[in-house]
N, CA, C and O atoms as a GROMACS GRO file, in nm:
protein
  452
    1UNK      N    1 -15.114   4.517  -1.639
    1UNK     CA    2 -15.025   4.614  -1.706
    1UNK      C    3 -15.006   4.737  -1.636
    1UNK      O    4 -15.107   4.797  -1.598
    2UNK      N    5 -14.890   4.787  -1.614
    2UNK     CA    6 -14.857   4.901  -1.539
    2UNK      C    7 -14.868   5.026  -1.626
    2UNK      O    8 -14.793   5.043  -1.722
    3UNK      N    9 -14.967   5.117  -1.590
    3UNK     CA   10 -14.994   5.225  -1.667
    3UNK      C   11 -14.867   5.318  -1.705
    3UNK      O   12 -14.866   5.384  -1.809
    4UNK      N   13 -14.765   5.318  -1.616
    4UNK     CA   14 -14.639   5.376  -1.647
    4UNK      C   15 -14.551   5.309  -1.742
    4UNK      O   16 -14.456   5.373  -1.788
    5UNK      N   17 -14.570   5.192  -1.774
    5UNK     CA   18 -14.481   5.104  -1.856
    5UNK      C   19 -14.601   5.032  -1.960
    5UNK      O   20 -14.649   4.921  -1.940
    6UNK      N   21 -14.635   5.117  -2.069
    6UNK     CA   22 -14.725   5.050  -2.176
    6UNK      C   23 -14.660   4.939  -2.234
    6UNK      O   24 -14.538   4.934  -2.245
    7UNK      N   25 -14.740   4.846  -2.275
    7UNK     CA   26 -14.686   4.733  -2.360
    7UNK      C   27 -14.592   4.777  -2.466
    7UNK      O   28 -14.639   4.863  -2.540
    8UNK      N   29 -14.477   4.742  -2.490
    8UNK     CA   30 -14.395   4.757  -2.609
    8UNK      C   31 -14.354   4.634  -2.669
    8UNK      O   32 -14.358   4.535  -2.597
    9UNK      N   33 -14.316   4.622  -2.784
    9UNK     CA   34 -14.259   4.519  -2.856
    9UNK      C   35 -14.156   4.453  -2.782
    9UNK      O   36 -14.079   4.525  -2.717
   10UNK      N   37 -14.137   4.306  -2.779
   10UNK     CA   38 -14.022   4.254  -2.708
   10UNK      C   39 -13.896   4.310  -2.744
   10UNK      O   40 -13.815   4.338  -2.656
   11UNK      N   41 -13.869   4.330  -2.873
   11UNK     CA   42 -13.745   4.383  -2.928
   11UNK      C   43 -13.716   4.525  -2.857
   11UNK      O   44 -13.602   4.557  -2.825
   12UNK      N   45 -13.809   4.592  -2.838
   12UNK     CA   46 -13.789   4.740  -2.768
   12UNK      C   47 -13.757   4.711  -2.632
   12UNK      O   48 -13.651   4.757  -2.590
   13UNK      N   49 -13.830   4.642  -2.553
   13UNK     CA   50 -13.800   4.609  -2.412
   13UNK      C   51 -13.671   4.546  -2.394
   13UNK      O   52 -13.600   4.577  -2.298
   14UNK      N   53 -13.635   4.460  -2.479
   14UNK     CA   54 -13.509   4.386  -2.483
   14UNK      C   55 -13.390   4.503  -2.505
   14UNK      O   56 -13.286   4.499  -2.438
   15UNK      N   57 -13.411   4.590  -2.590
   15UNK     CA   58 -13.311   4.684  -2.640
   15UNK      C   59 -13.279   4.761  -2.509
   15UNK      O   60 -13.160   4.778  -2.482
   16UNK      N   61 -13.368   4.806  -2.430
   16UNK     CA   62 -13.347   4.906  -2.323
   16UNK      C   63 -13.287   4.813  -2.205
   16UNK      O   64 -13.202   4.866  -2.132
   17UNK      N   65 -13.321   4.694  -2.183
   17UNK     CA   66 -13.267   4.608  -2.069
   17UNK      C   67 -13.118   4.594  -2.104
   17UNK      O   68 -13.033   4.622  -2.020
   18UNK      N   69 -13.083   4.546  -2.236
   18UNK     CA   70 -12.945   4.530  -2.262
   18UNK      C   71 -12.850   4.649  -2.273
   18UNK      O   72 -12.729   4.641  -2.252
   19UNK      N   73 -12.912   4.755  -2.305
   19UNK     CA   74 -12.847   4.889  -2.302
   19UNK      C   75 -12.809   4.929  -2.176
   19UNK      O   76 -12.710   5.000  -2.164
   20UNK      N   77 -12.876   4.893  -2.074
   20UNK     CA   78 -12.854   4.928  -1.917
   20UNK      C   79 -12.758   4.818  -1.860
   20UNK      O   80 -12.714   4.838  -1.747
   21UNK      N   81 -12.725   4.716  -1.920
   21UNK     CA   82 -12.652   4.615  -1.867
   21UNK      C   83 -12.496   4.627  -1.906
   21UNK      O   84 -12.455   4.722  -1.973
   22UNK      N   85 -12.422   4.534  -1.863
   22UNK     CA   86 -12.270   4.543  -1.891
   22UNK      C   87 -12.230   4.526  -2.025
   22UNK      O   88 -12.134   4.583  -2.077
   23UNK      N   89 -12.323   4.429  -2.092
   23UNK     CA   90 -12.262   4.393  -2.222
   23UNK      C   91 -12.353   4.436  -2.352
   23UNK      O   92 -12.423   4.356  -2.414
   24UNK      N   93 -12.340   4.570  -2.381
   24UNK     CA   94 -12.418   4.638  -2.477
   24UNK      C   95 -12.418   4.566  -2.622
   24UNK      O   96 -12.506   4.581  -2.708
   25UNK      N   97 -12.315   4.492  -2.632
   25UNK     CA   98 -12.306   4.430  -2.767
   25UNK      C   99 -12.423   4.328  -2.795
   25UNK      O  100 -12.468   4.313  -2.909
   26UNK      N  101 -12.472   4.256  -2.682
   26UNK     CA  102 -12.572   4.164  -2.696
   26UNK      C  103 -12.708   4.225  -2.772
   26UNK      O  104 -12.790   4.151  -2.826
   27UNK      N  105 -12.718   4.358  -2.771
   27UNK     CA  106 -12.842   4.425  -2.817
   27UNK      C  107 -12.846   4.416  -2.970
   27UNK      O  108 -12.949   4.441  -3.033
   28UNK      N  109 -12.733   4.379  -3.028
   28UNK     CA  110 -12.730   4.350  -3.193
   28UNK      C  111 -12.833   4.270  -3.216
   28UNK      O  112 -12.901   4.296  -3.315
   29UNK      N  113 -12.871   4.155  -3.135
   29UNK     CA  114 -12.955   4.056  -3.158
   29UNK      C  115 -13.105   4.108  -3.187
   29UNK      O  116 -13.180   4.033  -3.250
   30UNK      N  117 -13.150   4.232  -3.144
   30UNK     CA  118 -13.284   4.286  -3.159
   30UNK      C  119 -13.286   4.347  -3.289
   30UNK      O  120 -13.395   4.385  -3.333
   31UNK      N  121 -13.172   4.363  -3.363
   31UNK     CA  122 -13.181   4.432  -3.503
   31UNK      C  123 -13.174   4.342  -3.609
   31UNK      O  124 -13.106   4.239  -3.601
   32UNK      N  125 -13.254   4.378  -3.732
   32UNK     CA  126 -13.245   4.309  -3.859
   32UNK      C  127 -13.103   4.326  -3.923
   32UNK      O  128 -13.033   4.425  -3.901
   33UNK      N  129 -13.067   4.226  -4.003
   33UNK     CA  130 -12.937   4.244  -4.058
   33UNK      C  131 -12.916   4.367  -4.141
   33UNK      O  132 -12.802   4.408  -4.164
   34UNK      N  133 -13.024   4.428  -4.188
   34UNK     CA  134 -13.002   4.563  -4.263
   34UNK      C  135 -13.057   4.671  -4.192
   34UNK      O  136 -13.111   4.764  -4.251
   35UNK      N  137 -13.046   4.664  -4.055
   35UNK     CA  138 -13.109   4.774  -3.978
   35UNK      C  139 -13.028   4.912  -4.000
   35UNK      O  140 -12.912   4.921  -4.042
   36UNK      N  141 -13.101   5.004  -3.970
   36UNK     CA  142 -13.049   5.143  -3.977
   36UNK      C  143 -13.063   5.227  -3.844
   36UNK      O  144 -13.172   5.242  -3.788
   37UNK      N  145 -12.956   5.275  -3.801
   37UNK     CA  146 -12.953   5.354  -3.672
   37UNK      C  147 -12.917   5.495  -3.689
   37UNK      O  148 -12.810   5.516  -3.745
   38UNK      N  149 -12.988   5.594  -3.651
   38UNK     CA  150 -12.951   5.740  -3.670
   38UNK      C  151 -12.939   5.787  -3.535
   38UNK      O  152 -13.037   5.776  -3.462
   39UNK      N  153 -12.826   5.841  -3.488
   39UNK     CA  154 -12.793   5.889  -3.360
   39UNK      C  155 -12.688   6.004  -3.385
   39UNK      O  156 -12.591   5.996  -3.461
   40UNK      N  157 -12.724   6.117  -3.306
   40UNK     CA  158 -12.625   6.234  -3.313
   40UNK      C  159 -12.576   6.282  -3.430
   40UNK      O  160 -12.464   6.334  -3.439
   41UNK      N  161 -12.668   6.266  -3.541
   41UNK     CA  162 -12.642   6.315  -3.670
   41UNK      C  163 -12.567   6.217  -3.758
   41UNK      O  164 -12.533   6.250  -3.872
   42UNK      N  165 -12.537   6.089  -3.705
   42UNK     CA  166 -12.473   6.001  -3.788
   42UNK      C  167 -12.573   5.880  -3.809
   42UNK      O  168 -12.658   5.847  -3.726
   43UNK      N  169 -12.551   5.816  -3.935
   43UNK     CA  170 -12.632   5.710  -3.981
   43UNK      C  171 -12.553   5.580  -3.976
   43UNK      O  172 -12.441   5.583  -4.026
   44UNK      N  173 -12.597   5.462  -3.922
   44UNK     CA  174 -12.526   5.329  -3.919
   44UNK      C  175 -12.623   5.243  -3.993
   44UNK      O  176 -12.738   5.221  -3.953
   45UNK      N  177 -12.568   5.194  -4.108
   45UNK     CA  178 -12.653   5.087  -4.179
   45UNK      C  179 -12.598   4.935  -4.183
   45UNK      O  180 -12.489   4.903  -4.229
   46UNK      N  181 -12.681   4.859  -4.135
   46UNK     CA  182 -12.644   4.722  -4.128
   46UNK      C  183 -12.586   4.699  -3.991
   46UNK      O  184 -12.552   4.787  -3.912
   47UNK      N  185 -12.578   4.548  -3.968
   47UNK     CA  186 -12.530   4.519  -3.826
   47UNK      C  187 -12.402   4.540  -3.790
   47UNK      O  188 -12.371   4.556  -3.671
   48UNK      N  189 -12.306   4.542  -3.898
   48UNK     CA  190 -12.165   4.587  -3.855
   48UNK      C  191 -12.147   4.719  -3.815
   48UNK      O  192 -12.067   4.751  -3.727
   49UNK      N  193 -12.229   4.813  -3.886
   49UNK     CA  194 -12.217   4.955  -3.877
   49UNK      C  195 -12.294   4.975  -3.724
   49UNK      O  196 -12.247   5.056  -3.644
   50UNK      N  197 -12.411   4.899  -3.692
   50UNK     CA  198 -12.462   4.912  -3.560
   50UNK      C  199 -12.374   4.864  -3.453
   50UNK      O  200 -12.369   4.923  -3.345
   51UNK      N  201 -12.302   4.753  -3.478
   51UNK     CA  202 -12.214   4.701  -3.380
   51UNK      C  203 -12.102   4.818  -3.349
   51UNK      O  204 -12.062   4.842  -3.235
   52UNK      N  205 -12.059   4.886  -3.462
   52UNK     CA  206 -11.948   4.995  -3.438
   52UNK      C  207 -12.026   5.114  -3.347
   52UNK      O  208 -11.963   5.166  -3.256
   53UNK      N  209 -12.151   5.150  -3.372
   53UNK     CA  210 -12.220   5.248  -3.290
   53UNK      C  211 -12.222   5.190  -3.161
   53UNK      O  212 -12.186   5.264  -3.070
   54UNK      N  213 -12.258   5.065  -3.129
   54UNK     CA  214 -12.269   5.016  -2.994
   54UNK      C  215 -12.136   5.021  -2.915
   54UNK      O  216 -12.136   5.052  -2.796
   55UNK      N  217 -12.029   4.992  -2.976
   55UNK     CA  218 -11.896   4.993  -2.920
   55UNK      C  219 -11.842   5.133  -2.920
   55UNK      O  220 -11.744   5.152  -2.849
   56UNK      N  221 -11.887   5.232  -2.985
   56UNK     CA  222 -11.836   5.361  -2.984
   56UNK      C  223 -11.934   5.474  -2.932
   56UNK      O  224 -11.928   5.504  -2.813
   57UNK      N  225 -12.018   5.533  -3.009
   57UNK     CA  226 -12.094   5.632  -2.959
   57UNK      C  227 -12.185   5.592  -2.842
   57UNK      O  228 -12.199   5.664  -2.743
   58UNK      N  229 -12.243   5.475  -2.857
   58UNK     CA  230 -12.345   5.433  -2.752
   58UNK      C  231 -12.262   5.395  -2.622
   58UNK      O  232 -12.322   5.393  -2.514
   59UNK      N  233 -12.140   5.368  -2.626
   59UNK     CA  234 -12.071   5.324  -2.493
   59UNK      C  235 -11.978   5.439  -2.450
   59UNK      O  236 -11.904   5.413  -2.355
   60UNK      N  237 -11.970   5.544  -2.495
   60UNK     CA  238 -11.867   5.641  -2.494
   60UNK      C  239 -11.860   5.700  -2.331
   60UNK      O  240 -11.754   5.724  -2.272
   61UNK      N  241 -11.997   5.717  -2.274
   61UNK     CA  242 -12.010   5.782  -2.155
   61UNK      C  243 -12.078   5.683  -2.060
   61UNK      O  244 -12.143   5.586  -2.100
   62UNK      N  245 -12.057   5.715  -1.929
   62UNK     CA  246 -12.136   5.639  -1.822
   62UNK      C  247 -12.266   5.711  -1.793
   62UNK      O  248 -12.271   5.828  -1.753
   63UNK      N  249 -12.381   5.627  -1.817
   63UNK     CA  250 -12.510   5.710  -1.800
   63UNK      C  251 -12.619   5.612  -1.721
   63UNK      O  252 -12.609   5.491  -1.702
   64UNK      N  253 -12.711   5.691  -1.686
   64UNK     CA  254 -12.837   5.628  -1.637
   64UNK      C  255 -12.959   5.692  -1.707
   64UNK      O  256 -12.965   5.811  -1.738
   65UNK      N  257 -13.056   5.597  -1.728
   65UNK     CA  258 -13.183   5.648  -1.802
   65UNK      C  259 -13.303   5.619  -1.716
   65UNK      O  260 -13.314   5.530  -1.631
   66UNK      N  261 -13.401   5.723  -1.757
   66UNK     CA  262 -13.513   5.694  -1.681
   66UNK      C  263 -13.625   5.723  -1.795
   66UNK      O  264 -13.628   5.829  -1.858
   67UNK      N  265 -13.712   5.622  -1.812
   67UNK     CA  266 -13.816   5.638  -1.912
   67UNK      C  267 -13.924   5.736  -1.873
   67UNK      O  268 -13.978   5.734  -1.762
   68UNK      N  269 -13.952   5.817  -1.962
   68UNK     CA  270 -14.046   5.927  -1.917
   68UNK      C  271 -14.185   5.904  -1.984
   68UNK      O  272 -14.290   5.934  -1.929
   69UNK      N  273 -14.176   5.845  -2.115
   69UNK     CA  274 -14.293   5.805  -2.168
   69UNK      C  275 -14.278   5.705  -2.270
   69UNK      O  276 -14.166   5.694  -2.319
   70UNK      N  277 -14.374   5.626  -2.313
   70UNK     CA  278 -14.359   5.506  -2.416
   70UNK      C  279 -14.495   5.498  -2.494
   70UNK      O  280 -14.598   5.517  -2.428
   71UNK      N  281 -14.503   5.475  -2.614
   71UNK     CA  282 -14.635   5.436  -2.686
   71UNK      C  283 -14.583   5.349  -2.795
   71UNK      O  284 -14.468   5.357  -2.838
   72UNK      N  285 -14.677   5.262  -2.840
   72UNK     CA  286 -14.656   5.172  -2.956
   72UNK      C  287 -14.785   5.177  -3.042
   72UNK      O  288 -14.896   5.148  -2.997
   73UNK      N  289 -14.763   5.212  -3.158
   73UNK     CA  290 -14.875   5.204  -3.260
   73UNK      C  291 -14.842   5.122  -3.390
   73UNK      O  292 -14.779   5.172  -3.483
   74UNK      N  293 -14.888   4.996  -3.392
   74UNK     CA  294 -14.851   4.908  -3.498
   74UNK      C  295 -14.713   4.880  -3.491
   74UNK      O  296 -14.670   4.832  -3.386
   75UNK      N  297 -14.627   4.902  -3.597
   75UNK     CA  298 -14.480   4.864  -3.581
   75UNK      C  299 -14.399   4.978  -3.556
   75UNK      O  300 -14.281   4.978  -3.591
   76UNK      N  301 -14.457   5.085  -3.493
   76UNK     CA  302 -14.366   5.208  -3.455
   76UNK      C  303 -14.384   5.214  -3.304
   76UNK      O  304 -14.495   5.209  -3.252
   77UNK      N  305 -14.261   5.227  -3.230
   77UNK     CA  306 -14.262   5.234  -3.096
   77UNK      C  307 -14.194   5.366  -3.067
   77UNK      O  308 -14.091   5.390  -3.129
   78UNK      N  309 -14.247   5.469  -2.967
   78UNK     CA  310 -14.169   5.584  -2.952
   78UNK      C  311 -14.166   5.590  -2.793
   78UNK      O  312 -14.265   5.593  -2.720
   79UNK      N  313 -14.019   5.591  -2.751
   79UNK     CA  314 -13.987   5.594  -2.618
   79UNK      C  315 -13.910   5.727  -2.565
   79UNK      O  316 -13.798   5.747  -2.612
   80UNK      N  317 -13.954   5.801  -2.488
   80UNK     CA  318 -13.865   5.924  -2.436
   80UNK      C  319 -13.805   5.893  -2.313
   80UNK      O  320 -13.869   5.849  -2.217
   81UNK      N  321 -13.669   5.916  -2.313
   81UNK     CA  322 -13.594   5.863  -2.198
   81UNK      C  323 -13.504   5.995  -2.147
   81UNK      O  324 -13.457   6.072  -2.230
   82UNK      N  325 -13.487   6.014  -2.017
   82UNK     CA  326 -13.415   6.103  -1.954
   82UNK      C  327 -13.269   6.033  -1.941
   82UNK      O  328 -13.251   5.933  -1.871
   83UNK      N  329 -13.173   6.094  -2.013
   83UNK     CA  330 -13.040   6.039  -1.991
   83UNK      C  331 -12.960   6.131  -1.910
   83UNK      O  332 -12.960   6.251  -1.936
   84UNK      N  333 -12.890   6.080  -1.811
   84UNK     CA  334 -12.804   6.150  -1.724
   84UNK      C  335 -12.663   6.074  -1.717
   84UNK      O  336 -12.656   5.952  -1.704
   85UNK      N  337 -12.550   6.158  -1.726
   85UNK     CA  338 -12.430   6.099  -1.697
   85UNK      C  339 -12.309   6.191  -1.718
   85UNK      O  340 -12.321   6.313  -1.707
   86UNK      N  341 -12.198   6.135  -1.748
   86UNK     CA  342 -12.076   6.210  -1.751
   86UNK      C  343 -12.043   6.274  -1.888
   86UNK      O  344 -11.925   6.299  -1.915
   87UNK      N  345 -12.141   6.300  -1.974
   87UNK     CA  346 -12.132   6.358  -2.112
   87UNK      C  347 -12.148   6.498  -2.090
   87UNK      O  348 -12.198   6.541  -1.986
   88UNK      N  349 -12.097   6.589  -2.205
   88UNK     CA  350 -12.119   6.724  -2.200
   88UNK      C  351 -12.266   6.758  -2.177
   88UNK      O  352 -12.356   6.707  -2.243
   89UNK      N  353 -12.284   6.842  -2.086
   89UNK     CA  354 -12.432   6.894  -2.058
   89UNK      C  355 -12.475   6.803  -1.941
   89UNK      O  356 -12.545   6.860  -1.858
   90UNK      N  357 -12.447   6.671  -1.916
   90UNK     CA  358 -12.472   6.582  -1.813
   90UNK      C  359 -12.637   6.535  -1.804
   90UNK      O  360 -12.677   6.452  -1.723
   91UNK      N  361 -12.717   6.598  -1.896
   91UNK     CA  362 -12.857   6.571  -1.896
   91UNK      C  363 -12.929   6.592  -2.020
   91UNK      O  364 -12.913   6.702  -2.074
   92UNK      N  365 -13.013   6.498  -2.082
   92UNK     CA  366 -13.074   6.529  -2.193
   92UNK      C  367 -13.191   6.442  -2.213
   92UNK      O  368 -13.184   6.329  -2.165
   93UNK      N  369 -13.301   6.479  -2.277
   93UNK     CA  370 -13.417   6.398  -2.303
   93UNK      C  371 -13.407   6.362  -2.456
   93UNK      O  372 -13.401   6.444  -2.548
   94UNK      N  373 -13.406   6.223  -2.468
   94UNK     CA  374 -13.385   6.169  -2.593
   94UNK      C  375 -13.518   6.093  -2.636
   94UNK      O  376 -13.580   6.021  -2.557
   95UNK      N  377 -13.557   6.112  -2.763
   95UNK     CA  378 -13.654   6.036  -2.821
   95UNK      C  379 -13.621   5.924  -2.913
   95UNK      O  380 -13.575   5.951  -3.024
   96UNK      N  381 -13.642   5.796  -2.876
   96UNK     CA  382 -13.613   5.677  -2.950
   96UNK      C  383 -13.733   5.647  -3.030
   96UNK      O  384 -13.839   5.627  -2.972
   97UNK      N  385 -13.725   5.642  -3.164
   97UNK     CA  386 -13.820   5.589  -3.239
   97UNK      C  387 -13.779   5.462  -3.313
   97UNK      O  388 -13.687   5.458  -3.394
   98UNK      N  389 -13.862   5.352  -3.275
   98UNK     CA  390 -13.823   5.230  -3.339
   98UNK      C  391 -13.932   5.197  -3.451
   98UNK      O  392 -14.052   5.221  -3.436
   99UNK      N  393 -13.873   5.136  -3.568
   99UNK     CA  394 -13.960   5.074  -3.666
   99UNK      C  395 -13.925   4.918  -3.669
   99UNK      O  396 -13.810   4.876  -3.689
  100UNK      N  397 -14.017   4.850  -3.650
  100UNK     CA  398 -14.001   4.720  -3.635
  100UNK      C  399 -14.048   4.646  -3.772
  100UNK      O  400 -14.146   4.677  -3.838
  101UNK      N  401 -13.950   4.534  -3.801
  101UNK     CA  402 -13.988   4.454  -3.924
  101UNK      C  403 -14.081   4.354  -3.905
  101UNK      O  404 -14.121   4.332  -3.790
  102UNK      N  405 -14.127   4.281  -4.013
  102UNK     CA  406 -14.235   4.172  -3.990
  102UNK      C  407 -14.187   4.074  -3.906
  102UNK      O  408 -14.271   4.002  -3.851
  103UNK      N  409 -14.064   4.055  -3.884
  103UNK     CA  410 -14.016   3.947  -3.788
  103UNK      C  411 -13.998   3.994  -3.637
  103UNK      O  412 -13.942   3.922  -3.554
  104UNK      N  413 -14.046   4.113  -3.609
  104UNK     CA  414 -14.041   4.178  -3.483
  104UNK      C  415 -13.917   4.229  -3.441
  104UNK      O  416 -13.907   4.270  -3.326
  105UNK      N  417 -13.814   4.233  -3.522
  105UNK     CA  418 -13.684   4.284  -3.489
  105UNK      C  419 -13.688   4.434  -3.536
  105UNK      O  420 -13.771   4.473  -3.619
  106UNK      N  421 -13.596   4.514  -3.479
  106UNK     CA  422 -13.573   4.650  -3.506
  106UNK      C  423 -13.496   4.663  -3.640
  106UNK      O  424 -13.384   4.618  -3.664
  107UNK      N  425 -13.587   4.741  -3.734
  107UNK     CA  426 -13.529   4.763  -3.857
  107UNK      C  427 -13.467   4.898  -3.866
  107UNK      O  428 -13.371   4.922  -3.940
  108UNK      N  429 -13.527   4.985  -3.788
  108UNK     CA  430 -13.471   5.129  -3.790
  108UNK      C  431 -13.509   5.187  -3.647
  108UNK      O  432 -13.614   5.172  -3.585
  109UNK      N  433 -13.388   5.260  -3.610
  109UNK     CA  434 -13.394   5.329  -3.475
  109UNK      C  435 -13.343   5.466  -3.499
  109UNK      O  436 -13.232   5.481  -3.550
  110UNK      N  437 -13.419   5.571  -3.464
  110UNK     CA  438 -13.389   5.710  -3.465
  110UNK      C  439 -13.377   5.772  -3.329
  110UNK      O  440 -13.478   5.783  -3.258
  111UNK      N  441 -13.264   5.811  -3.290
  111UNK     CA  442 -13.247   5.878  -3.157
  111UNK      C  443 -13.227   6.027  -3.171
  111UNK      O  444 -13.132   6.070  -3.237
  112UNK      N  445 -13.319   6.113  -3.108
  112UNK     CA  446 -13.320   6.250  -3.129
  112UNK      C  447 -13.335   6.328  -3.001
  112UNK      O  448 -13.401   6.277  -2.910
  113UNK      N  449 -13.279   6.454  -2.983
  113UNK     CA  450 -13.289   6.533  -2.853
  113UNK      C  451 -13.416   6.622  -2.879
  113UNK      O  452 -13.454   6.701  -2.792
   0.00000   0.00000   0.00000
């Protein structure tokens, strides 16, 4: 195991891999049907709302990300990412806090600066 990349739940690693790829909509598969995403002060409940987030706010700008830290304790994973891109300010550190359900899928995701 790479010490810079601690073991994270498969749903979390898949989330980041798909968010970096050309088809972010595929990331919907890592969420439970009743998942909740909180991002930029807005709450998205259920897969339809999460899909709206993925096609809107999560895709609005062109970005690159660098993982700064990651840890997992039980069903909670916290990943800090440096996001750079063509959004206002151009650079921000974001903390992604994932809560996993018993099925291993993401039941909640909170993204905060």
